[in-house]
N, CA, C and O atoms as a printed pandas DataFrame, in Angstrom:
     atom_number atom_name residue_name chain_id  residue_number  x_coord  y_coord  z_coord
0              1         N          MET        A               1  -74.678  -38.615  -20.327
1              2        CA          MET        A               1  -73.484  -38.361  -20.222
2              3         C          MET        A               1  -73.288  -37.109  -18.905
3              4         O          MET        A               1  -73.704  -35.952  -18.952
4              5         N          LYS        A               2  -72.545  -37.757  -17.797
5              6        CA          LYS        A               2  -72.707  -37.016  -16.378
6              7         C          LYS        A               2  -72.054  -35.586  -16.576
7              8         O          LYS        A               2  -71.302  -35.408  -17.535
8              9         N          ASP        A               3  -72.285  -34.731  -15.829
9             10        CA          ASP        A               3  -71.522  -33.302  -15.938
10            11         C          ASP        A               3  -70.528  -33.917  -14.954
11            12         O          ASP        A               3  -70.661  -34.903  -14.229
12            13         N          ARG        A               4  -69.287  -32.912  -15.146
13            14        CA          ARG        A               4  -68.203  -33.707  -14.386
14            15         C          ARG        A               4  -67.231  -32.158  -14.321
15            16         O          ARG        A               4  -67.143  -31.320  -15.219
16            17         N          THR        A               5  -66.568  -32.133  -12.937
17            18        CA          THR        A               5  -65.748  -30.959  -12.810
18            19         C          THR        A               5  -64.418  -31.697  -12.306
19            20         O          THR        A               5  -64.348  -32.291  -11.230
20            21         N          VAL        A               6  -63.291  -31.568  -13.304
21            22        CA          VAL        A               6  -62.181  -32.117  -12.776
22            23         C          VAL        A               6  -61.095  -30.514  -11.765
23            24         O          VAL        A               6  -61.279  -29.336  -12.072
24            25         N          ILE        A               7  -60.453  -30.800  -11.052
25            26        CA          ILE        A               7  -59.646  -29.473  -10.305
26            27         C          ILE        A               7  -58.357  -30.314  -10.445
27            28         O          ILE        A               7  -58.158  -31.504  -10.199
28            29         N          VAL        A               8  -57.674  -29.502  -10.836
29            30        CA          VAL        A               8  -55.977  -29.691  -10.847
30            31         C          VAL        A               8  -55.264  -28.793  -10.617
31            32         O          VAL        A               8  -55.380  -27.629  -11.001
32            33         N          ASP        A               9  -54.335  -29.327   -9.865
33            34        CA          ASP        A               9  -53.438  -28.312   -8.786
34            35         C          ASP        A               9  -51.939  -28.569   -9.120
35            36         O          ASP        A               9  -51.279  -29.593   -8.942
36            37         N          ASN        A              10  -51.524  -27.210   -9.722
37            38        CA          ASN        A              10  -50.325  -27.071  -10.549
38            39         C          ASN        A              10  -49.397  -26.721   -9.678
39            40         O          ASN        A              10  -49.466  -25.608   -9.156
40            41         N          GLU        A              11  -48.464  -27.520   -9.393
41            42        CA          GLU        A              11  -47.303  -27.094   -8.023
42            43         C          GLU        A              11  -46.240  -26.806   -9.315
43            44         O          GLU        A              11  -45.129  -26.942   -8.801
44            45         N          CYS        A              12  -46.088  -26.535  -10.477
45            46        CA          CYS        A              12  -44.991  -26.084  -11.226
46            47         C          CYS        A              12  -45.617  -25.233  -11.969
47            48         O          CYS        A              12  -46.820  -25.011  -12.105
48            49         N          GLN        A              13  -44.410  -24.631  -12.585
49            50        CA          GLN        A              13  -44.844  -23.198  -13.539
50            51         C          GLN        A              13  -46.392  -23.221  -14.084
51            52         O          GLN        A              13  -47.104  -24.010  -14.706
52            53         N          PRO        A              14  -46.468  -22.417  -13.727
53            54        CA          PRO        A              14  -48.345  -21.890  -14.786
54            55         C          PRO        A              14  -47.784  -22.074  -16.152
55            56         O          PRO        A              14  -46.696  -21.861  -16.687
56            57         N          LEU        A              15  -49.025  -22.586  -16.541
57            58        CA          LEU        A              15  -49.514  -22.931  -17.994
58            59         C          LEU        A              15  -49.903  -21.650  -18.464
59            60         O          LEU        A              15  -50.699  -20.858  -17.958
60            61         N          ALA        A              16  -48.985  -21.522  -19.882
61            62        CA          ALA        A              16  -49.533  -20.042  -20.345
62            63         C          ALA        A              16  -50.913  -20.644  -21.115
63            64         O          ALA        A              16  -51.223  -21.706  -21.654
64            65         N          ASP        A              17  -51.498  -19.467  -20.877
65            66        CA          ASP        A              17  -53.151  -19.492  -22.014
66            67         C          ASP        A              17  -53.431  -20.349  -22.853
67            68         O          ASP        A              17  -54.516  -20.910  -23.006
68            69         N          GLU        A              18  -52.038  -20.553  -23.692
69            70        CA          GLU        A              18  -52.539  -20.747  -25.465
70            71         C          GLU        A              18  -52.011  -22.378  -24.738
71            72         O          GLU        A              18  -52.167  -23.212  -25.629
72            73         N          MET        A              19  -51.523  -22.976  -23.601
73            74        CA          MET        A              19  -51.415  -24.146  -23.417
74            75         C          MET        A              19  -52.676  -24.968  -22.913
75            76         O          MET        A              19  -52.697  -26.163  -23.204
76            77         N          LEU        A              20  -53.732  -24.432  -22.181
77            78        CA          LEU        A              20  -54.868  -24.998  -21.684
78            79         C          LEU        A              20  -55.549  -25.131  -22.373
79            80         O          LEU        A              20  -56.570  -25.660  -21.932
80            81         N          ALA        A              21  -55.563  -24.775  -23.997
81            82        CA          ALA        A              21  -56.246  -25.557  -25.049
82            83         C          ALA        A              21  -56.174  -26.798  -25.292
83            84         O          ALA        A              21  -57.133  -27.466  -25.678
84            85         N          HIS        A              22  -54.716  -27.352  -25.039
85            86        CA          HIS        A              22  -53.861  -28.741  -25.300
86            87         C          HIS        A              22  -53.984  -29.640  -24.034
87            88         O          HIS        A              22  -53.698  -30.835  -24.109
88            89         N          ILE        A              23  -54.434  -29.035  -22.799
89            90        CA          ILE        A              23  -54.160  -29.995  -21.863
90            91         C          ILE        A              23  -54.478  -31.463  -21.638
91            92         O          ILE        A              23  -53.963  -32.404  -21.035
92            93         N          GLY        A              24  -55.449  -31.265  -22.315
93            94        CA          GLY        A              24  -55.854  -33.050  -22.468
94            95         C          GLY        A              24  -54.944  -34.003  -23.365
95            96         O          GLY        A              24  -54.963  -35.231  -23.288
96            97         N          GLU        A              25  -53.942  -33.064  -24.445
97            98        CA          GLU        A              25  -53.535  -33.887  -25.151
98            99         C          GLU        A              25  -52.387  -34.621  -24.874
99           100         O          GLU        A              25  -51.629  -34.068  -24.077
100          101         N          SER        A              26  -51.980  -35.879  -25.366
101          102        CA          SER        A              26  -50.967  -36.436  -24.902
102          103         C          SER        A              26  -49.675  -35.556  -24.881
103          104         O          SER        A              26  -49.685  -34.619  -25.678
104          105         N          PHE        A              27  -48.482  -35.717  -24.039
105          106        CA          PHE        A              27  -46.816  -35.271  -24.168
106          107         C          PHE        A              27  -47.512  -34.101  -24.284
107          108         O          PHE        A              27  -47.343  -33.609  -25.399
108          109         N          CYS        A              28  -48.433  -33.275  -23.370
109          110        CA          CYS        A              28  -48.429  -31.842  -23.378
110          111         C          CYS        A              28  -47.631  -31.351  -21.876
111          112         O          CYS        A              28  -47.640  -31.808  -20.733
112          113         N          HIS        A              29  -47.133  -30.491  -22.362
113          114        CA          HIS        A              29  -46.233  -30.026  -21.698
114          115         C          HIS        A              29  -45.963  -28.545  -21.560
115          116         O          HIS        A              29  -45.722  -27.962  -22.617
116          117         N          ALA        A              30  -45.960  -27.476  -19.892
117          118        CA          ALA        A              30  -46.065  -26.475  -20.209
118          119         C          ALA        A              30  -44.889  -25.799  -21.148
119          120         O          ALA        A              30  -44.991  -24.813  -21.878
120          121         N          ALA        A              31  -44.022  -26.433  -20.962
121          122        CA          ALA        A              31  -42.563  -25.908  -22.254
122          123         C          ALA        A              31  -42.390  -26.379  -23.381
123          124         O          ALA        A              31  -41.350  -26.347  -24.039
124          125         N          GLY        A              32  -44.013  -27.120  -23.836
125          126        CA          GLY        A              32  -44.147  -27.312  -25.232
126          127         C          GLY        A              32  -43.280  -28.773  -25.580
127          128         O          GLY        A              32  -43.375  -29.052  -26.775
128          129         N          MET        A              33  -42.512  -29.691  -24.838
129          130        CA          MET        A              33  -42.020  -30.980  -25.075
130          131         C          MET        A              33  -41.795  -31.886  -23.791
131          132         O          MET        A              33  -41.899  -31.071  -22.875
132          133         N          PRO        A              34  -41.608  -32.807  -23.369
133          134        CA          PRO        A              34  -41.266  -33.637  -22.418
134          135         C          PRO        A              34  -39.979  -33.459  -21.998
135          136         O          PRO        A              34  -39.047  -33.545  -22.798
136          137         N          ASN        A              35  -39.799  -33.199  -20.735
137          138        CA          ASN        A              35  -38.568  -32.780  -20.079
138          139         C          ASN        A              35  -37.747  -34.076  -19.378
139          140         O          ASN        A              35  -38.438  -34.614  -18.513
140          141         N          GLU        A              36  -36.494  -34.660  -19.554
141          142        CA          GLU        A              36  -36.257  -35.914  -19.241
142          143         C          GLU        A              36  -35.803  -35.657  -18.038
143          144         O          GLU        A              36  -35.779  -36.589  -17.234
144          145         N          ASN        A              37  -35.300  -34.232  -17.602
145          146        CA          ASN        A              37  -35.183  -33.825  -16.218
146          147         C          ASN        A              37  -35.933  -34.224  -14.934
147          148         O          ASN        A              37  -35.589  -34.820  -13.913
148          149         N          ASP        A              38  -37.371  -33.541  -15.467
149          150        CA          ASP        A              38  -38.331  -33.792  -14.694
150          151         C          ASP        A              38  -39.244  -35.285  -14.417
151          152         O          ASP        A              38  -40.240  -35.528  -13.736
152          153         N          GLY        A              39  -38.737  -35.767  -14.928
153          154        CA          GLY        A              39  -39.087  -37.118  -14.969
154          155         C          GLY        A              39  -40.516  -37.456  -15.680
155          156         O          GLY        A              39  -40.870  -38.601  -15.962
156          157         N          SER        A              40  -41.297  -36.254  -15.929
157          158        CA          SER        A              40  -43.186  -36.470  -16.432
158          159         C          SER        A              40  -42.893  -36.924  -17.926
159          160         O          SER        A              40  -41.856  -36.745  -18.564
160          161         N          THR        A              41  -43.600  -37.306  -18.169
161          162        CA          THR        A              41  -43.962  -37.726  -19.754
162          163         C          THR        A              41  -44.989  -37.180  -20.661
163          164         O          THR        A              41  -45.050  -37.294  -21.885
164          165         N          GLY        A              42  -46.025  -36.381  -19.610
165          166        CA          GLY        A              42  -47.112  -35.749  -20.754
166          167         C          GLY        A              42  -48.360  -36.217  -20.453
167          168         O          GLY        A              42  -49.413  -35.585  -20.531
168          169         N          LEU        A              43  -48.134  -37.839  -19.955
169          170        CA          LEU        A              43  -49.597  -38.589  -19.880
170          171         C          LEU        A              43  -50.453  -38.608  -18.840
171          172         O          LEU        A              43  -51.491  -39.263  -18.930
172          173         N          GLY        A              44  -50.102  -37.796  -17.543
173          174        CA          GLY        A              44  -51.046  -37.590  -16.576
174          175         C          GLY        A              44  -52.219  -37.446  -16.949
175          176         O          GLY        A              44  -53.125  -38.279  -16.930
176          177         N          LEU        A              45  -52.240  -36.031  -17.416
177          178        CA          LEU        A              45  -53.791  -35.592  -17.433
178          179         C          LEU        A              45  -54.292  -36.156  -18.815
179          180         O          LEU        A              45  -55.519  -36.237  -18.862
180          181         N          TYR        A              46  -53.636  -36.562  -19.941
181          182        CA          TYR        A              46  -54.461  -37.171  -21.331
182          183         C          TYR        A              46  -54.672  -38.057  -20.292
183          184         O          TYR        A              46  -55.543  -37.582  -19.564
184          185         N          LEU        A              47  -54.224  -39.269  -19.829
185          186        CA          LEU        A              47  -54.833  -40.532  -19.376
186          187         C          LEU        A              47  -56.185  -40.147  -18.500
187          188         O          LEU        A              47  -57.105  -40.964  -18.463
188          189         N          THR        A              48  -56.268  -39.109  -17.922
189          190        CA          THR        A              48  -57.078  -39.248  -16.889
190          191         C          THR        A              48  -58.071  -38.599  -17.498
191          192         O          THR        A              48  -59.093  -39.138  -17.072
192          193         N          LYS        A              49  -58.464  -37.475  -18.494
193          194        CA          LYS        A              49  -59.283  -37.404  -19.277
194          195         C          LYS        A              49  -59.839  -38.732  -20.210
195          196         O          LYS        A              49  -61.021  -39.047  -20.344
196          197         N          ARG        A              50  -58.705  -39.393  -20.792
197          198        CA          ARG        A              50  -59.598  -40.777  -21.190
198          199         C          ARG        A              50  -60.235  -41.681  -20.564
199          200         O          ARG        A              50  -60.802  -42.654  -21.061
200          201         N          ILE        A              51  -60.138  -41.298  -19.114
201          202        CA          ILE        A              51  -60.424  -42.309  -18.088
202          203         C          ILE        A              51  -62.085  -41.884  -17.929
203          204         O          ILE        A              51  -63.087  -42.600  -17.924
204          205         N          LEU        A              52  -61.915  -40.353  -17.798
205          206        CA          LEU        A              52  -63.337  -39.922  -17.235
206          207         C          LEU        A              52  -64.050  -39.646  -18.487
207          208         O          LEU        A              52  -65.122  -39.086  -18.260
208          209         N          ASP        A              53  -63.726  -39.933  -20.241
209          210        CA          ASP        A              53  -64.468  -39.964  -20.915
210          211         C          ASP        A              53  -65.013  -41.146  -21.107
211          212         O          ASP        A              53  -66.036  -41.145  -21.792
212          213         N          ALA        A              54  -64.533  -42.424  -20.599
213          214        CA          ALA        A              54  -65.117  -43.692  -20.792
214          215         C          ALA        A              54  -66.206  -44.128  -20.727
215          216         O          ALA        A              54  -66.410  -45.319  -20.960
């Protein structure tokens, strides 16, 4: 397995420390639930992690 470094630039509200442990999970959001007002699904970092783990 290769060593990898992923840098994530967050331009939204900062993630709480307790959320960092869940950053690669599907539907993970800073507020805890998907927000239909911001158009996000919570799948971006999950899919990125799945691709890197493949």
